[in-house]
Structure formats: C-alpha cells, structure tokens
ZADO-1210 file (C-alpha; in nm, 4 decimals, padded with zeros to 6 digits):
<atoms>
<atom x="08.6430" y="-07.0911" z="00.1568" code="UNK" pos="1"/>
<atom x="08.5399" y="-07.2200" z="00.4931" code="UNK" pos="2"/>
<atom x="08.1672" y="-07.2404" z="00.6333" code="UNK" pos="3"/>
<atom x="08.2334" y="-06.9581" z="00.8380" code="UNK" pos="4"/>
<atom x="08.3642" y="-06.7319" z="00.5500" code="UNK" pos="5"/>
<atom x="08.0740" y="-06.8575" z="00.2950" code="UNK" pos="6"/>
<atom x="07.8342" y="-06.7404" z="00.5556" code="UNK" pos="7"/>
<atom x="07.9842" y="-06.3955" z="00.5366" code="UNK" pos="8"/>
<atom x="07.9280" y="-06.3663" z="00.1563" code="UNK" pos="9"/>
<atom x="07.5679" y="-06.3772" z="00.0792" code="UNK" pos="10"/>
<atom x="07.5922" y="-06.4634" z="-00.2937" code="UNK" pos="11"/>
<atom x="07.8533" y="-06.7652" z="-00.2212" code="UNK" pos="12"/>
<atom x="07.6123" y="-06.9016" z="00.0668" code="UNK" pos="13"/>
<atom x="07.3364" y="-06.9159" z="-00.1667" code="UNK" pos="14"/>
<atom x="07.5345" y="-07.0866" z="-00.4371" code="UNK" pos="15"/>
<atom x="07.6436" y="-07.3458" z="-00.1795" code="UNK" pos="16"/>
<atom x="07.2934" y="-07.4053" z="-00.0655" code="UNK" pos="17"/>
<atom x="07.1645" y="-07.4662" z="-00.4037" code="UNK" pos="18"/>
<atom x="07.4464" y="-07.6987" z="-00.4868" code="UNK" pos="19"/>
<atom x="07.3971" y="-07.8825" z="-00.1629" code="UNK" pos="20"/>
<atom x="07.0105" y="-07.9350" z="-00.2206" code="UNK" pos="21"/>
<atom x="07.0780" y="-08.0252" z="-00.5893" code="UNK" pos="22"/>
<atom x="07.3063" y="-08.3083" z="-00.4793" code="UNK" pos="23"/>
<atom x="07.0423" y="-08.4743" z="-00.2532" code="UNK" pos="24"/>
<atom x="06.7441" y="-08.4177" z="-00.5045" code="UNK" pos="25"/>
<atom x="06.7828" y="-08.7837" z="-00.6277" code="UNK" pos="26"/>
<atom x="06.7143" y="-08.9052" z="-00.2693" code="UNK" pos="27"/>
<atom x="06.4236" y="-08.6786" z="-00.2288" code="UNK" pos="28"/>
<atom x="06.2823" y="-08.8265" z="-00.5583" code="UNK" pos="29"/>
<atom x="06.3615" y="-09.1804" z="-00.4469" code="UNK" pos="30"/>
<atom x="06.1659" y="-09.1164" z="-00.1186" code="UNK" pos="31"/>
<atom x="05.8832" y="-08.8788" z="-00.2544" code="UNK" pos="32"/>
<atom x="05.5928" y="-09.1071" z="-00.1433" code="UNK" pos="33"/>
<atom x="05.7489" y="-09.1373" z="00.2038" code="UNK" pos="34"/>
<atom x="05.7869" y="-08.7638" z="00.2255" code="UNK" pos="35"/>
<atom x="05.4241" y="-08.7349" z="00.1070" code="UNK" pos="36"/>
<atom x="05.3222" y="-08.9537" z="00.4215" code="UNK" pos="37"/>
<atom x="05.5760" y="-08.8132" z="00.6599" code="UNK" pos="38"/>
<atom x="05.4433" y="-08.4633" z="00.6116" code="UNK" pos="39"/>
<atom x="05.0902" y="-08.5435" z="00.5921" code="UNK" pos="40"/>
<atom x="04.9738" y="-08.3991" z="00.9437" code="UNK" pos="41"/>
<atom x="05.1774" y="-08.0720" z="00.8541" code="UNK" pos="42"/>
<atom x="05.0173" y="-08.0447" z="00.5045" code="UNK" pos="43"/>
<atom x="04.6608" y="-08.1146" z="00.6421" code="UNK" pos="44"/>
<atom x="04.7092" y="-07.8318" z="00.8971" code="UNK" pos="45"/>
<atom x="04.8455" y="-07.6016" z="00.6357" code="UNK" pos="46"/>
<atom x="04.5528" y="-07.6554" z="00.4069" code="UNK" pos="47"/>
<atom x="04.3098" y="-07.6310" z="00.7009" code="UNK" pos="48"/>
<atom x="04.4536" y="-07.2654" z="00.7696" code="UNK" pos="49"/>
<atom x="04.5000" y="-07.1372" z="00.4309" code="UNK" pos="50"/>
<atom x="04.1758" y="-07.3099" z="00.2989" code="UNK" pos="51"/>
<atom x="04.2521" y="-07.3001" z="-00.0914" code="UNK" pos="52"/>
<atom x="03.9207" y="-07.2950" z="-00.2608" code="UNK" pos="53"/>
<atom x="03.7919" y="-07.3817" z="-00.6147" code="UNK" pos="54"/>
<atom x="03.9402" y="-07.1341" z="-00.8697" code="UNK" pos="55"/>
<atom x="04.2101" y="-07.0168" z="-00.6476" code="UNK" pos="56"/>
<atom x="04.5755" y="-06.9619" z="-00.7763" code="UNK" pos="57"/>
<atom x="04.8051" y="-07.1187" z="-00.5488" code="UNK" pos="58"/>
<atom x="05.1823" y="-07.1099" z="-00.5351" code="UNK" pos="59"/>
<atom x="05.4155" y="-07.3510" z="-00.3377" code="UNK" pos="60"/>
<atom x="05.7292" y="-07.2660" z="-00.2648" code="UNK" pos="61"/>
<atom x="06.0392" y="-07.4770" z="-00.1763" code="UNK" pos="62"/>
<atom x="05.8161" y="-07.7634" z="-00.3064" code="UNK" pos="63"/>
<atom x="06.0877" y="-08.0445" z="-00.3339" code="UNK" pos="64"/>
<atom x="05.8842" y="-08.3387" z="-00.4526" code="UNK" pos="65"/>
<atom x="05.5560" y="-08.1394" z="-00.4612" code="UNK" pos="66"/>
<atom x="05.3936" y="-08.3193" z="-00.1692" code="UNK" pos="67"/>
<atom x="05.1757" y="-08.0111" z="-00.0928" code="UNK" pos="68"/>
<atom x="05.0822" y="-07.9096" z="-00.4330" code="UNK" pos="69"/>
<atom x="04.9582" y="-08.2635" z="-00.5328" code="UNK" pos="70"/>
<atom x="04.6741" y="-08.2173" z="-00.2717" code="UNK" pos="71"/>
<atom x="04.6066" y="-07.8652" z="-00.3458" code="UNK" pos="72"/>
<atom x="04.5427" y="-07.9418" z="-00.7138" code="UNK" pos="73"/>
<atom x="04.2191" y="-08.1230" z="-00.6275" code="UNK" pos="74"/>
<atom x="04.1127" y="-07.8495" z="-00.3952" code="UNK" pos="75"/>
<atom x="04.1299" y="-07.5648" z="-00.6461" code="UNK" pos="76"/>
<atom x="03.9760" y="-07.7776" z="-00.9282" code="UNK" pos="77"/>
<atom x="03.9983" y="-07.7242" z="-01.2935" code="UNK" pos="78"/>
<atom x="03.9220" y="-07.3554" z="-01.2784" code="UNK" pos="79"/>
<atom x="04.2180" y="-07.2943" z="-01.0384" code="UNK" pos="80"/>
<atom x="04.6053" y="-07.3126" z="-01.0861" code="UNK" pos="81"/>
<atom x="04.8856" y="-07.4520" z="-00.8782" code="UNK" pos="82"/>
<atom x="05.2434" y="-07.3462" z="-00.9297" code="UNK" pos="83"/>
<atom x="05.4955" y="-07.5719" z="-00.7740" code="UNK" pos="84"/>
<atom x="05.8312" y="-07.3935" z="-00.7357" code="UNK" pos="85"/>
<atom x="06.1879" y="-07.4479" z="-00.5897" code="UNK" pos="86"/>
<atom x="06.4998" y="-07.2721" z="-00.6306" code="UNK" pos="87"/>
<atom x="06.6742" y="-07.6165" z="-00.7338" code="UNK" pos="88"/>
<atom x="06.5758" y="-07.7205" z="-01.0893" code="UNK" pos="89"/>
<atom x="06.6484" y="-08.0739" z="-01.0090" code="UNK" pos="90"/>
<atom x="06.3556" y="-08.0650" z="-00.7348" code="UNK" pos="91"/>
<atom x="06.1083" y="-07.9086" z="-00.9781" code="UNK" pos="92"/>
<atom x="06.1841" y="-08.1554" z="-01.2215" code="UNK" pos="93"/>
<atom x="06.0814" y="-08.4367" z="-00.9718" code="UNK" pos="94"/>
<atom x="05.7725" y="-08.2375" z="-00.9082" code="UNK" pos="95"/>
<atom x="05.6916" y="-08.1904" z="-01.2674" code="UNK" pos="96"/>
<atom x="05.7220" y="-08.5758" z="-01.3183" code="UNK" pos="97"/>
<atom x="05.4908" y="-08.6482" z="-01.0263" code="UNK" pos="98"/>
<atom x="05.2241" y="-08.4016" z="-01.1536" code="UNK" pos="99"/>
<atom x="05.2349" y="-08.4625" z="-01.5274" code="UNK" pos="100"/>
<atom x="04.8720" y="-08.5924" z="-01.5322" code="UNK" pos="101"/>
<atom x="04.7312" y="-08.2858" z="-01.3647" code="UNK" pos="102"/>
<atom x="04.6267" y="-08.0036" z="-01.5989" code="UNK" pos="103"/>
<atom x="04.6005" y="-07.7455" z="-01.3476" code="UNK" pos="104"/>
<atom x="04.9515" y="-07.7777" z="-01.2218" code="UNK" pos="105"/>
<atom x="05.2824" y="-07.6249" z="-01.3545" code="UNK" pos="106"/>
<atom x="05.6262" y="-07.5819" z="-01.2213" code="UNK" pos="107"/>
<atom x="05.8799" y="-07.2804" z="-01.1820" code="UNK" pos="108"/>
<atom x="06.2290" y="-07.2426" z="-01.0439" code="UNK" pos="109"/>
<atom x="06.1802" y="-06.9605" z="-00.8277" code="UNK" pos="110"/>
<atom x="06.3878" y="-06.8281" z="-00.5277" code="UNK" pos="111"/>
<atom x="06.1904" y="-06.8139" z="-00.2008" code="UNK" pos="112"/>
<atom x="06.3817" y="-06.4862" z="-00.1208" code="UNK" pos="113"/>
<atom x="06.3234" y="-06.3265" z="-00.4449" code="UNK" pos="114"/>
<atom x="06.0109" y="-06.4457" z="-00.6169" code="UNK" pos="115"/>
<atom x="06.0034" y="-06.3847" z="-00.9789" code="UNK" pos="116"/>
<atom x="05.6358" y="-06.3073" z="-00.9699" code="UNK" pos="117"/>
<atom x="05.4279" y="-05.9914" z="-01.0088" code="UNK" pos="118"/>
<atom x="05.2755" y="-05.8296" z="-00.7026" code="UNK" pos="119"/>
<atom x="04.9321" y="-05.9606" z="-00.5799" code="UNK" pos="120"/>
<atom x="04.9424" y="-06.2558" z="-00.8208" code="UNK" pos="121"/>
<atom x="04.8169" y="-06.5447" z="-00.5894" code="UNK" pos="122"/>
<atom x="04.5284" y="-06.6259" z="-00.3630" code="UNK" pos="123"/>
<atom x="04.7352" y="-06.8721" z="-00.1552" code="UNK" pos="124"/>
<atom x="05.1087" y="-06.9251" z="-00.0961" code="UNK" pos="125"/>
<atom x="05.2304" y="-07.2370" z="00.0930" code="UNK" pos="126"/>
<atom x="05.5809" y="-07.3330" z="00.2041" code="UNK" pos="127"/>
<atom x="05.6358" y="-07.6562" z="00.3986" code="UNK" pos="128"/>
<atom x="05.9996" y="-07.6974" z="00.5443" code="UNK" pos="129"/>
<atom x="06.1492" y="-07.4140" z="00.3443" code="UNK" pos="130"/>
<atom x="06.1556" y="-07.0888" z="00.5254" code="UNK" pos="131"/>
<atom x="06.4196" y="-07.2058" z="00.7812" code="UNK" pos="132"/>
<atom x="06.6497" y="-07.3119" z="00.5120" code="UNK" pos="133"/>
<atom x="06.7105" y="-06.9619" z="00.3417" code="UNK" pos="134"/>
<atom x="06.9652" y="-06.7225" z="00.4636" code="UNK" pos="135"/>
<atom x="06.7146" y="-06.4550" z="00.5497" code="UNK" pos="136"/>
<atom x="06.3538" y="-06.5783" z="00.6511" code="UNK" pos="137"/>
<atom x="06.2378" y="-06.2233" z="00.7011" code="UNK" pos="138"/>
<atom x="06.3170" y="-06.1291" z="00.3497" code="UNK" pos="139"/>
<atom x="06.1205" y="-06.4456" z="00.2290" code="UNK" pos="140"/>
<atom x="05.8366" y="-06.3572" z="00.4204" code="UNK" pos="141"/>
<atom x="05.8150" y="-06.0090" z="00.2828" code="UNK" pos="142"/>
<atom x="05.8107" y="-06.1753" z="-00.0665" code="UNK" pos="143"/>
<atom x="05.5414" y="-06.4108" z="00.0257" code="UNK" pos="144"/>
<atom x="05.3234" y="-06.1054" z="00.1397" code="UNK" pos="145"/>
<atom x="05.4130" y="-05.9042" z="-00.1742" code="UNK" pos="146"/>
<atom x="05.2773" y="-06.1904" z="-00.4254" code="UNK" pos="147"/>
<atom x="04.9527" y="-06.2397" z="-00.2188" code="UNK" pos="148"/>
<atom x="04.6445" y="-06.0592" z="-00.3348" code="UNK" pos="149"/>
<atom x="04.4600" y="-05.8447" z="-00.0763" code="UNK" pos="150"/>
<atom x="04.3051" y="-06.0903" z="00.1499" code="UNK" pos="151"/>
<atom x="04.5168" y="-06.3662" z="00.0313" code="UNK" pos="152"/>
<atom x="04.6166" y="-06.6512" z="00.2759" code="UNK" pos="153"/>
<atom x="04.9755" y="-06.7866" z="00.3580" code="UNK" pos="154"/>
<atom x="05.0698" y="-07.1050" z="00.5499" code="UNK" pos="155"/>
<atom x="05.4110" y="-07.2359" z="00.6320" code="UNK" pos="156"/>
<atom x="05.5646" y="-07.5160" z="00.8242" code="UNK" pos="157"/>
<atom x="05.8902" y="-07.5471" z="00.9987" code="UNK" pos="158"/>
<atom x="06.0536" y="-07.7948" z="01.2464" code="UNK" pos="159"/>
<atom x="06.0172" y="-07.7114" z="01.6192" code="UNK" pos="160"/>
<atom x="06.2875" y="-07.7297" z="01.8835" code="UNK" pos="161"/>
<atom x="06.5722" y="-07.9680" z="01.8243" code="UNK" pos="162"/>
<atom x="06.5249" y="-08.1371" z="02.1383" code="UNK" pos="163"/>
<atom x="06.1619" y="-08.2407" z="02.0602" code="UNK" pos="164"/>
<atom x="06.2764" y="-08.3886" z="01.7202" code="UNK" pos="165"/>
<atom x="06.5218" y="-08.6401" z="01.8075" code="UNK" pos="166"/>
<atom x="06.4493" y="-08.8195" z="01.4480" code="UNK" pos="167"/>
<atom x="06.6835" y="-08.5571" z="01.3133" code="UNK" pos="168"/>
<atom x="06.8534" y="-08.4137" z="01.6296" code="UNK" pos="169"/>
<atom x="07.0105" y="-08.7552" z="01.6843" code="UNK" pos="170"/>
<atom x="07.1510" y="-08.7537" z="01.3578" code="UNK" pos="171"/>
<atom x="07.3246" y="-08.4386" z="01.4015" code="UNK" pos="172"/>
<atom x="07.4512" y="-08.5324" z="01.7321" code="UNK" pos="173"/>
<atom x="07.6067" y="-08.8654" z="01.5929" code="UNK" pos="174"/>
<atom x="07.7831" y="-08.6758" z="01.3124" code="UNK" pos="175"/>
<atom x="07.9182" y="-08.4097" z="01.5645" code="UNK" pos="176"/>
<atom x="08.0368" y="-08.6481" z="01.8215" code="UNK" pos="177"/>
<atom x="08.1853" y="-08.8896" z="01.5209" code="UNK" pos="178"/>
<atom x="08.3573" y="-08.6220" z="01.3444" code="UNK" pos="179"/>
<atom x="08.4362" y="-08.3616" z="01.6190" code="UNK" pos="180"/>
<atom x="08.2556" y="-08.0844" z="01.4377" code="UNK" pos="181"/>
<atom x="07.9533" y="-07.8863" z="01.4783" code="UNK" pos="182"/>
<atom x="07.6243" y="-07.9934" z="01.3043" code="UNK" pos="183"/>
<atom x="07.4642" y="-07.8154" z="01.1562" code="UNK" pos="184"/>
<atom x="07.7526" y="-07.5939" z="01.0577" code="UNK" pos="185"/>
<atom x="07.7619" y="-07.2674" z="01.2067" code="UNK" pos="186"/>
<atom x="07.6588" y="-06.9796" z="00.9852" code="UNK" pos="187"/>
<atom x="07.4475" y="-07.1908" z="00.7641" code="UNK" pos="188"/>
<atom x="07.0619" y="-07.2107" z="00.7604" code="UNK" pos="189"/>
<atom x="06.9406" y="-07.5434" z="00.9030" code="UNK" pos="190"/>
<atom x="06.6251" y="-07.7490" z="01.0075" code="UNK" pos="191"/>
<atom x="06.5987" y="-07.5843" z="01.3387" code="UNK" pos="192"/>
<atom x="06.6690" y="-07.2261" z="01.2419" code="UNK" pos="193"/>
<atom x="06.3106" y="-07.1168" z="01.3266" code="UNK" pos="194"/>
<atom x="06.2476" y="-07.3535" z="01.6162" code="UNK" pos="195"/>
<atom x="06.1795" y="-07.0777" z="01.8346" code="UNK" pos="196"/>
<atom x="05.8046" y="-06.9866" z="01.7932" code="UNK" pos="197"/>
<atom x="05.8461" y="-06.6178" z="01.8676" code="UNK" pos="198"/>
<atom x="06.1060" y="-06.5771" z="01.5940" code="UNK" pos="199"/>
<atom x="05.8860" y="-06.7629" z="01.3474" code="UNK" pos="200"/>
<atom x="05.6027" y="-06.5373" z="01.4258" code="UNK" pos="201"/>
<atom x="05.8179" y="-06.2256" z="01.4308" code="UNK" pos="202"/>
<atom x="05.9465" y="-06.3090" z="01.0693" code="UNK" pos="203"/>
<atom x="05.5868" y="-06.3423" z="00.9516" code="UNK" pos="204"/>
<atom x="05.4495" y="-06.0352" z="01.1246" code="UNK" pos="205"/>
<atom x="05.7548" y="-05.8077" z="01.0387" code="UNK" pos="206"/>
<atom x="05.6487" y="-05.8732" z="00.6719" code="UNK" pos="207"/>
<atom x="05.3159" y="-05.7030" z="00.7173" code="UNK" pos="208"/>
<atom x="05.1120" y="-06.0100" z="00.7168" code="UNK" pos="209"/>
<atom x="04.8155" y="-06.0035" z="00.9751" code="UNK" pos="210"/>
<atom x="04.6305" y="-06.2359" z="01.1769" code="UNK" pos="211"/>
<atom x="04.9573" y="-06.4380" z="01.2216" code="UNK" pos="212"/>
<atom x="04.9341" y="-06.7294" z="01.4424" code="UNK" pos="213"/>
<atom x="05.1458" y="-07.0455" z="01.5080" code="UNK" pos="214"/>
<atom x="05.0338" y="-07.3782" z="01.6235" code="UNK" pos="215"/>
<atom x="05.2257" y="-07.7043" z="01.6970" code="UNK" pos="216"/>
<atom x="05.1672" y="-08.0300" z="01.4989" code="UNK" pos="217"/>
<atom x="05.2930" y="-08.3741" z="01.6432" code="UNK" pos="218"/>
<atom x="05.4797" y="-08.5350" z="01.3549" code="UNK" pos="219"/>
<atom x="05.6372" y="-08.8602" z="01.4810" code="UNK" pos="220"/>
<atom x="05.8809" y="-09.0569" z="01.2702" code="UNK" pos="221"/>
<atom x="05.8351" y="-09.4343" z="01.2254" code="UNK" pos="222"/>
<atom x="06.0919" y="-09.6705" z="01.0699" code="UNK" pos="223"/>
<atom x="06.1115" y="-10.0453" z="01.0542" code="UNK" pos="224"/>
<atom x="06.4707" y="-10.0396" z="01.2047" code="UNK" pos="225"/>
<atom x="06.7334" y="-09.7963" z="01.3191" code="UNK" pos="226"/>
<atom x="06.9308" y="-09.8731" z="01.0253" code="UNK" pos="227"/>
<atom x="06.6157" y="-09.7620" z="00.8020" code="UNK" pos="228"/>
<atom x="06.5778" y="-09.4353" z="01.0034" code="UNK" pos="229"/>
<atom x="06.9718" y="-09.3562" z="00.9692" code="UNK" pos="230"/>
<atom x="07.0148" y="-09.4272" z="00.5933" code="UNK" pos="231"/>
<atom x="06.6920" y="-09.2401" z="00.4925" code="UNK" pos="232"/>
<atom x="06.7301" y="-08.9343" z="00.7325" code="UNK" pos="233"/>
<atom x="07.1023" y="-08.8846" z="00.6434" code="UNK" pos="234"/>
<atom x="07.0487" y="-08.9190" z="00.2766" code="UNK" pos="235"/>
<atom x="06.7722" y="-08.6344" z="00.2627" code="UNK" pos="236"/>
<atom x="06.9748" y="-08.4070" z="00.4931" code="UNK" pos="237"/>
<atom x="07.1622" y="-08.1759" z="00.2633" code="UNK" pos="238"/>
<atom x="07.4329" y="-08.0682" z="00.5214" code="UNK" pos="239"/>
<atom x="07.4938" y="-08.4349" z="00.6301" code="UNK" pos="240"/>
<atom x="07.4794" y="-08.6399" z="00.3121" code="UNK" pos="241"/>
<atom x="07.7770" y="-08.4700" z="00.1394" code="UNK" pos="242"/>
<atom x="07.9901" y="-08.5234" z="00.4561" code="UNK" pos="243"/>
<atom x="07.8985" y="-08.8808" z="00.4826" code="UNK" pos="244"/>
<atom x="07.9686" y="-08.9646" z="00.1017" code="UNK" pos="245"/>
<atom x="08.3357" y="-08.8674" z="00.1749" code="UNK" pos="246"/>
<atom x="08.3924" y="-09.0881" z="00.4756" code="UNK" pos="247"/>
<atom x="08.6113" y="-09.3892" z="00.4705" code="UNK" pos="248"/>
<atom x="08.4050" y="-09.7125" z="00.5437" code="UNK" pos="249"/>
<atom x="08.5486" y="-09.7623" z="00.9041" code="UNK" pos="250"/>
<atom x="08.4420" y="-09.4281" z="00.9996" code="UNK" pos="251"/>
<atom x="08.0941" y="-09.4617" z="00.8323" code="UNK" pos="252"/>
<atom x="08.0427" y="-09.7799" z="01.0082" code="UNK" pos="253"/>
<atom x="08.1431" y="-09.6178" z="01.3569" code="UNK" pos="254"/>
<atom x="07.8945" y="-09.3446" z="01.2720" code="UNK" pos="255"/>
<atom x="07.6178" y="-09.6024" z="01.2161" code="UNK" pos="256"/>
<atom x="07.6907" y="-09.7840" z="01.5169" code="UNK" pos="257"/>
<atom x="07.6936" y="-09.4683" z="01.7255" code="UNK" pos="258"/>
<atom x="07.3476" y="-09.3779" z="01.5733" code="UNK" pos="259"/>
<atom x="07.2148" y="-09.7190" z="01.6534" code="UNK" pos="260"/>
<atom x="07.2826" y="-09.6812" z="02.0211" code="UNK" pos="261"/>
<atom x="07.1559" y="-09.3179" z="02.0397" code="UNK" pos="262"/>
<atom x="06.8089" y="-09.4590" z="01.8878" code="UNK" pos="263"/>
<atom x="06.7893" y="-09.7636" z="02.1175" code="UNK" pos="264"/>
<atom x="06.5497" y="-09.5859" z="02.3475" code="UNK" pos="265"/>
<atom x="06.3010" y="-09.5443" z="02.0719" code="UNK" pos="266"/>
<atom x="06.2728" y="-09.8997" z="01.9714" code="UNK" pos="267"/>
<atom x="05.9328" y="-10.0687" z="01.9988" code="UNK" pos="268"/>
<atom x="05.7886" y="-10.4266" z="01.9120" code="UNK" pos="269"/>
<atom x="05.6617" y="-10.2461" z="01.5941" code="UNK" pos="270"/>
<atom x="06.0092" y="-10.0822" z="01.5190" code="UNK" pos="271"/>
<atom x="06.1681" y="-09.7514" z="01.5558" code="UNK" pos="272"/>
<atom x="05.9296" y="-09.4535" z="01.6718" code="UNK" pos="273"/>
<atom x="06.0959" y="-09.1076" z="01.7428" code="UNK" pos="274"/>
<atom x="05.8952" y="-08.8125" z="01.8555" code="UNK" pos="275"/>
<atom x="05.8745" y="-08.4917" z="01.6206" code="UNK" pos="276"/>
<atom x="05.6915" y="-08.1671" z="01.6208" code="UNK" pos="277"/>
<atom x="05.6484" y="-07.8920" z="01.3688" code="UNK" pos="278"/>
<atom x="05.5390" y="-07.5348" z="01.3954" code="UNK" pos="279"/>
<atom x="05.2756" y="-07.4535" z="01.1524" code="UNK" pos="280"/>
<atom x="05.1990" y="-07.0630" z="01.0801" code="UNK" pos="281"/>
<atom x="04.9010" y="-06.8795" z="00.9045" code="UNK" pos="282"/>
<atom x="04.9089" y="-06.5271" z="00.7973" code="UNK" pos="283"/>
<atom x="04.6712" y="-06.3075" z="00.5887" code="UNK" pos="284"/>
<atom x="04.7445" y="-06.0107" z="00.3594" code="UNK" pos="285"/>
</atoms>
C-alpha cells in the first residue's frame, strides 16, 4: 500500500504512524535531556499560559519522554496529579522511567484523537509537538475540550512555518533532493501541518474552547557541528529515520554531504546555530 493510499484509510494511517513513532522511540529516549533543553522555551510559555496550580490534575498528551510533565509535577505539588500519556507505549515507557521518583506522576497510553478519559476530568491539558502529527487535529482539539473541567485551561505548541525552521526544513529538503521524493510524504501528518497560525487557531476555536490565542516563541537550534545536527535531527524525525536506515552507504554519505552544504550558512565560531520558531496556543473551557 502506497503512502497516498494509506492516507485514504484512516485506520491504516494511524497504525502506520504509531509504528513509525515506536521505531524512533529509542532515539527519543537517548536524547531525552537534549529534548528537555531544546523545548524549554516552548514549555515555559505553555506553563505560563496554562498556569498549573497546586492541587491541579494535569494531562500531558503526546508526551514523548515527558519533558513537560517533569516540570508540571513540581508545580502541582503532592496534592496534585500529572498523567503523562502517549499513543505509543514505547514513549510512555521512557516517560515512566524518567518520572519513577515522582509520587504524583503516572503514565497512560492514550490516543490524542480519542482520549480514554471521562468528561471534565482535568484542570489543565498540555500538548507539546503533538497536535500537528495526528490525522485530524480538530478532532483532537474537541477531545481536549471534552476532558477539561469548566474553566480548565489548555496549552499546545506546534512548529511554525517551515521556512522559519531551517533546522528541520533543511533536513526535509536534503532528503527530497537526494531521493527525488517529496518530504514530508503527501497525505501524512507532519511537523509543519499546523504552521499557519489561522489554521491552528481555527482547530482550537472550533472545538468550543474560548479565549483562544496564539503567540510565537523563538526556538533556535544549536549543535557543535553540522554532523551532530544531521545525525540527531534525522534520527528523531519519524518520517525520515526509516527511509535513511534502508539507504546504501554511498547514498547515505551523499545525503550527509548535501546536508552539510545546506547548513553551511548557519555555521558560527561556536558551532551550528539555526533559527526556529514555534506557535504556542492557549484556550479555556
């Protein structure tokens, strides 16, 4: 079944996406501390907007290694609870290992588009880098609103326009040019699927959330070298990692060289520094 045909079959698409993210989960685990640091500005703005308080019950969706939940646990204190969830069990296992020392944190395997939790169960729902990676972001937003208590707060972050995120855009460009194929593949959710501010806001507002706002957060990418940037970024990108694993070495080497050339304008005396921008949204039930 081709990528285009899979995109026409929702169940097959979701199965493929889960398999893809499960395959790269080890790389996410190995880079967990890096991901904490990389997303710190996004996390800080999300927490500023959602304002978790002592005693709150908080749900993190698409948690990956649990970067956001680790910080929330301290904010809600022993009287609160943080549930770290992901649709991929391999990801929640990483988050569970990282939060084993925290008594107010637990993990669950939950689908962002069909959250297996009761209505009005949470004071706060958080989702960093998840909404753009599901087939139906509007459906996911409805689910977020459903599990929020009246007056509950939601904050979500996605990546902004591709051209303003060369740290990942250049990776996609290099693969597209080397392999002669479109990256991200057509029909599949991808990191820039909600890059348009209006579309992002519409998905949240259409769910019934109120006071919806979207702000930009600068998220530059720093690496010691272009090789470090390439290896890390390509290993974490689900759509790319599987393609690269199957390449013969000459093609893989050609791809790395193409990426080095593309990244050269961003070299500094301190290493590679590429621009990045995220969109962080807030909404209230």
